[in-house]
C-alpha positions in Angstrom: 0.0 0.0 0.0 1.0 3.6 -0.5 0.2 6.5 1.8 -1.2 9.7 0.4 0.1 12.9 2.0 -1.6 16.3 1.7 0.4 19.3 2.8 2.8 17.1 4.7 0.0 15.2 6.6 -0.9 11.6 5.9 -4.6 11.2 4.8 -4.8 7.5 4.1 -3.4 4.5 2.2 -4.4 3.7 -1.4 -3.8 1.2 -4.2 -5.4 3.3 -6.9 -6.4 6.9 -7.9 -9.3 7.9 -10.1 -8.9 11.3 -11.8 -11.4 13.6 -13.4 -10.1 15.2 -16.6 -11.4 18.7 -17.4 -10.5 21.2 -14.7 -8.7 18.6 -12.6 -5.9 17.1 -14.6 -6.2 19.5 -17.6 -6.6 23.2 -18.1 -9.8 23.1 -20.1 -11.4 26.5 -19.3 -10.5 28.3 -22.5 -11.6 25.4 -24.7 -14.9 24.9 -22.8 -15.7 28.7 -22.8 -15.1 28.8 -26.6 -17.4 25.8 -27.0 -20.1 27.4 -25.0 -19.9 30.7 -26.8 -20.0 29.0 -30.2 -23.1 27.1 -29.3 -24.9 30.2 -28.2 -23.8 32.0 -31.4 -25.2 29.2 -33.6 -28.4 29.1 -31.6 -28.9 32.8 -32.1 -28.1 32.5 -35.8 -30.7 29.7 -36.3 -33.4 31.6 -34.4 -32.6 34.7 -36.4 -33.0 32.8 -39.7 -36.4 31.6 -38.5 -37.5 35.2 -38.0 -37.7 35.2 -34.2 -38.1 38.5 -32.5 -35.2 40.5 -31.0 -36.7 40.0 -27.6 -36.7 36.2 -28.0 -33.1 36.2 -29.2 -32.1 38.3 -26.2 -33.9 35.8 -23.8 -32.3 32.8 -25.7 -28.8 34.3 -25.1 -29.5 35.0 -21.5 -30.8 31.5 -20.7 -28.2 29.6 -22.6 -25.4 31.7 -21.2 -26.6 31.1 -17.6 -27.1 27.4 -18.1 -23.7 26.9 -19.8 -22.0 29.0 -17.1 -20.8 31.9 -19.3 -20.0 34.9 -17.1 -18.3 38.3 -17.5 -15.2 36.8 -15.9 -15.0 33.6 -17.9 -16.6 30.2 -17.4 -18.2 29.1 -14.2 -16.9 25.7 -13.0 -20.5 24.9 -11.8 -22.2 25.2 -15.2 -23.3 22.3 -17.5 -20.5 22.9 -20.0 -17.9 22.4 -17.3 -19.5 19.4 -15.6 -22.1 17.5 -17.7 -21.8 15.2 -20.7 -22.5 16.1 -24.2 -25.8 14.3 -24.1 -26.9 16.2 -20.9 -25.8 19.5 -22.5 -27.9 18.7 -25.5 -31.0 17.9 -23.4 -30.5 21.1 -21.4 -30.2 23.1 -24.6 -33.3 21.5 -26.0 -35.2 22.3 -22.7 -34.3 26.0 -23.1 -35.6 26.0 -26.6 -38.8 24.3 -25.4 -39.2 27.0 -22.8 -38.9 29.6 -25.6 -41.8 28.1 -27.5 -40.4 25.3 -29.6 -42.0 21.9 -29.6 -39.9 19.1 -28.1 -39.2 17.4 -31.4 -38.2 20.8 -33.0 -36.1 21.7 -29.9 -34.2 18.4 -30.1 -33.7 18.8 -33.9 -32.4 22.4 -33.5 -30.1 21.4 -30.6 -28.5 18.6 -32.6 -28.0 21.0 -35.5 -26.4 23.6 -33.2 -24.0 21.0 -31.8 -23.0 19.5 -35.2 -22.5 23.0 -36.7 -20.2 23.9 -33.8 -18.3 20.5 -34.2 -17.7 21.5 -37.9 -16.3 24.9 -36.8 -14.0 23.3 -34.2 -12.8 20.7 -36.7 -11.8 23.5 -39.1 -9.7 25.1 -36.2 -7.9 22.0 -34.8 -4.7 24.0 -34.3 -6.4 26.7 -32.3 -4.9 27.2 -28.7 -8.4 26.9 -27.3 -8.5 23.3 -28.5 -5.5 22.3 -26.3 -6.1 20.6 -23.0 -2.7 20.6 -21.5 -1.9 19.1 -18.1 -2.0 21.5 -15.1 1.3 22.2 -13.4 2.5 19.3 -11.2 0.0 16.8 -12.5 2.4 14.8 -14.6 5.0 14.6 -11.8 2.3 13.2 -9.4 1.2 10.7 -12.0 4.7 9.5 -12.6 5.3 9.2 -8.8 2.1 7.2 -8.4 3.0 4.9 -11.3 6.5 4.3 -9.9 4.9 3.4 -6.6 2.7 0.8 -8.4 -0.4 2.8 -7.7 -3.0 2.2 -10.5 -4.2 5.5 -12.0 -7.3 5.8 -14.1 -9.4 8.6 -15.8 -13.1 8.9 -15.3 -14.6 11.6 -17.5 -17.7 12.9 -19.2 -15.8 13.4 -22.4 -16.3 10.9 -25.2 -14.1 7.8 -25.6 -12.3 9.5 -28.5 -11.8 12.7 -26.5 -10.3 10.8 -23.6 -8.0 8.8 -25.9 -6.8 11.9 -27.7 -6.1 13.6 -24.3 -4.1 10.7 -23.1 -2.1 10.4 -26.3 -1.4 14.1 -26.7 -0.2 14.4 -23.1 1.9 11.1 -23.2 -0.2 9.5 -20.4 -1.0 6.1 -21.9 1.8 4.5 -20.0 0.8 6.2 -16.7 -3.0 5.4 -16.9 -4.1 1.8 -16.3 -7.6 2.4 -17.7 -10.3 5.0 -18.3 -14.1 5.4 -18.2 -15.8 7.8 -20.6 -19.2 9.1 -21.4 -19.5 6.3 -24.0 -19.3 3.7 -21.3 -22.4 2.5 -19.5 -23.3 3.7 -17.0 -21.5 7.0 -17.4 -20.6 9.2 -14.4 -22.0 10.5 -12.1 -23.6 7.1 -11.7 -21.8 5.4 -8.7 -21.8 2.2 -10.7 -19.4 3.9 -13.2 -16.8 4.1 -10.4 -17.5 0.5 -9.3 -17.1 -0.7 -12.9 -13.8 1.2 -13.4 -12.5 -0.2 -10.1 -13.4 -3.7 -11.3 -11.3 -3.1 -14.4 -8.4 -2.1 -12.1 -9.0 -5.2 -9.9 -9.4 -3.0 -6.9 -12.2 -2.3 -4.5 -13.4 1.4 -4.4 -12.4 1.5 -0.7 -8.8 1.0 -1.9 -8.9 4.1 -4.1 -8.9 7.8 -4.0 -11.0 9.9 -6.4 -10.1 13.5 -7.3 -12.5 15.8 -9.0 -13.5 19.4 -9.4 -17.3 19.0 -9.1 -19.6 17.9 -6.3 -21.2 15.5 -8.7 -17.9 13.6 -8.9 -17.4 13.7 -5.1 -20.9 12.6 -4.3 -20.5 9.8 -6.8 -17.3 8.8 -5.0 -19.0 8.8 -1.6 -22.0 6.7 -2.9 -19.7 4.1 -4.5 -17.6 3.7 -1.3 -14.4 5.4 -2.5 -11.8 5.5 0.3 -10.6 9.1 0.0 -12.5 11.9 -1.7 -10.4 14.9 -2.8 -11.8 18.1 -4.3 -9.5 20.0 -6.7 -9.9 23.7 -7.1 -6.8 24.7 -9.1 -8.1 24.2 -12.6 -10.3 27.3 -12.9 -10.1 31.1 -12.7 -13.1 31.0 -10.4 -12.8 28.3 -7.8 -15.6 25.6 -7.9 -17.9 25.5 -4.9 -17.4 22.1 -3.3 -19.1 20.5 -0.3 -18.8 16.7 -0.8 -15.1 16.4 -0.3 -13.1 15.1 2.6 -10.0 17.1 1.6 -9.3 20.0 -0.7 -6.4 20.4 -3.1 -5.5 23.8 -4.5 -2.5 22.7 -6.6 -0.9 19.4 -7.4 2.3 20.1 -5.5 0.3 19.8 -2.2 -0.2 16.1 -2.8 2.7 13.6 -2.3 3.0 9.9 -1.7 5.1 7.7 0.6 5.5 4.0 -0.3 5.0 1.8 2.7 7.7 -0.8 3.3 6.4 -4.3 4.1 6.9 -5.5 7.7 9.3 -8.3 8.1 9.9 -10.2 11.4 13.5 -10.7 12.4 15.5 -12.0 15.4 17.3 -9.5 17.4 20.5 -10.9 18.8 20.3 -8.7 21.9 17.0 -10.4 23.0 
């Protein structure tokens, strides 16, 4: 077993660590803010093409921006873009369109169209800096230390399978991560069974693992699944996330260290 230390204090022993991705391991704020703004722009354009009034367009922008977490100071870490899966974001968008007078079938159709149009825009700008999801300072060092201590590390994310695979590949993490769980797996997070299934893949019990995330949905999922140590991470956002379901809070990765426990071996003392 390996002991996890936070700010020079031991907090428990572990055999595995499950990491959230966006806002926890990676700096994703600029990418997610760009994604949110593009979806709002496409929604406004489609509504304008359908001849909707200026007042309705204004209300559409207000509701979508609030739901997505777009603020004057950037992106809120508590909005649906930051936390929820693509599917949940699509349902939330369709719900807003329903509130503004669209039938549910029309709202779903328009939401799918908005998302696909934005996908095309992002595909045309693959080299844009906002597309990059680089590791936050200190994250790779911690992952290497855990790997060297034979602690199994895994990623649990609401990103797609392809998105997770691209993230691992671009950040050279394939050798450091034992496995991952994406939005394309069933059940997806924040279902506690997602944690249990990922731990099964690691041949570990949830109680032998720590889970680190930047959202209460992650930390509540961890508690419900019986995870041994729940750590909230706040260092991935300009505006700190509001967390209540954690046991411990981390503000930067350098605060977290490990100590490998040496196995006890009985021996005969010649002085006895």
